[in-house]
C-alpha positions, 0 to 999 in steps of 0.5 A, a space after each residue: 517520459 516527458 523528460 526524455 521527450 524534452 531531451 533532458 540529460 541522462 543524470 537528470 532522468 535517473 535522479 528523477 526516477 530515484 526520487 520517485 522510487 524513494 518516495 514510494 518506498 518511504 510511503 510503504 515503510 511508513 505504512 508497515 512500521 506500526 505493525 512491525 514495531 508492535 511485533 518486535 516489542 510485544 505490543 498489540 498491533 493496532 486494529 484496523 477498523 473495516 466495515 463489511 456488509 453482507 448482502 447475500 442471504 442463503 436461499 431456503 431449501 425447497 421442500 420436495 
């Protein structure tokens, strides 16, 4: 948007848009690459460690 306001040339604007899109797509490709490689070559996928904390406890049933 800044480039449009600054009256940059159309080719400069499209080049910048392409650069941003290529950067974002490269990040996504690098994120999924280990899992895809493991799936293709039969290796185990690396486990992603996540910690989940359970805060809700079931309420005891009331006796009637």
